[in-house]
C-alpha positions, 0 to 999 in steps of 0.5 A, spaced: 839 103 760 843 109 757 839 109 750 840 114 745 833 117 743 832 122 737 826 126 737 824 129 730 819 135 731 822 136 738 820 144 737 813 142 736 807 142 742 808 135 744 815 135 743 816 141 748 812 138 753 814 131 754 822 133 753 823 134 761 818 128 763 822 123 759 827 118 762 833 122 765 837 116 763 836 117 756 841 120 752 836 125 748 837 128 742 832 133 740 831 135 733 827 140 729 827 144 722 830 149 725 835 149 731 835 153 737 834 151 745 838 145 745 835 143 739 839 141 733 837 142 725 834 136 721 830 137 715 826 130 715 825 131 707 832 130 706 834 122 707 841 123 707 841 128 713 836 123 716 841 117 715 847 122 718 843 124 724 840 116 726 847 113 725 848 110 732 841 111 735 837 106 739 831 109 737 827 114 733 821 118 735 818 121 729 813 127 731 815 132 726 809 133 721 804 138 720 798 137 725 792 140 722 786 136 720 784 142 715 791 142 712 792 142 704 795 137 700 801 142 699 802 143 706 802 136 708 806 133 702 813 135 704 813 133 712 807 128 712 808 124 706 815 125 704 818 126 711 815 120 714 818 116 708 825 119 709 825 118 716 822 111 716 827 109 710 833 112 714 831 108 720 831 102 717 838 103 713 841 105 719 839 099 723 835 103 728 832 098 733 826 102 734 822 107 730 816 110 734 811 113 729 806 119 731 800 117 728 793 120 730 786 118 731 785 122 725 787 116 721 780 113 723 776 119 724 771 117 719 768 111 724 762 112 727 762 117 733 759 112 738 764 107 736 770 106 741 776 106 737 780 099 737 787 099 735 786 093 730 781 098 727 784 099 719 785 106 717 778 110 715 780 117 715 775 123 714 781 128 712 787 128 708 791 129 714 788 123 717 790 119 710 797 122 711 797 118 718 795 112 715 801 113 710 805 113 716 802 107 719 803 103 712 811 105 712 812 103 719 809 096 717 814 096 711 820 098 715 818 092 720 817 087 714 824 089 711 829 091 716 831 089 723 827 095 725 821 094 729 816 099 729 810 102 734 805 107 731 801 111 736 795 113 734 795 120 738 788 123 741 787 130 743 793 132 746 793 139 750 797 141 756 792 143 760 786 138 762 780 140 757 775 145 760 768 142 759 765 148 757 770 149 751 772 142 749 767 137 746 766 131 750 769 127 744 775 131 745 775 130 752 774 123 751 781 123 747 785 127 751 792 125 752 796 129 757 803 131 757 805 126 763 801 121 759 804 122 753 811 122 755 810 115 759 807 113 752 813 115 748 817 111 754 813 105 753 813 105 746 821 106 746 822 100 751 817 095 750 820 088 748 818 083 743 815 087 738 816 087 730 810 092 728 804 094 732 799 100 732 796 102 739 792 108 741 794 114 745 790 117 750 790 118 757 786 114 763 780 118 761 773 116 765 770 115 758 775 113 752 774 115 745 779 109 744 780 103 747 787 102 751 787 095 752 792 093 747 797 099 749 797 097 756 798 090 754 803 090 748 807 096 751 806 096 758 803 103 758 801 106 765 797 112 764 795 116 770 791 123 768 783 123 767 780 129 763 774 128 768 
């Protein structure tokens, strides 16, 4: 199916890594704050610009954000708080079929270290960045409840282009690894899954030891991860 799928934050680490791996049949529109290399300019804090960009789009994959768990409120406010609201609002206003929101396992990072995270766990962030991702999940629930747009919020784990080095990365980060190939598969599944209104799922690879449970992601989305940090 020739879906028109718009990605925000396509110039970021995840956006650059997954673009070549997404379905060839998609009509992919890549956007970021600054244009370049096939990427169109889009300021996600501008709701009118978002509405114009989303018109006629089947799905919006919202990756644009400051991704730093140590970021300050002033750094997070424009893209993570205001931008998430404007994207969610514009998607609903434009009748976008599916909105995929990049949440994060940081939204539940205050859970005990030895506890495997479930997709049904309520937000419990240990930092402001995680709180902004909990905000994004709440926005997704709002849009799904009040418009025709369905929403998938994905709690992304430790994304890294290369398999984590056991000597350089903690066991907890390895257990939360999400590879580029699996990230692209996750986005595909989140865009194409049927029968959803609003769902929160975990996003990691098929790691032997898993910081987050994948049962809901596999069952609700038809996600098929392949990579293993071990």
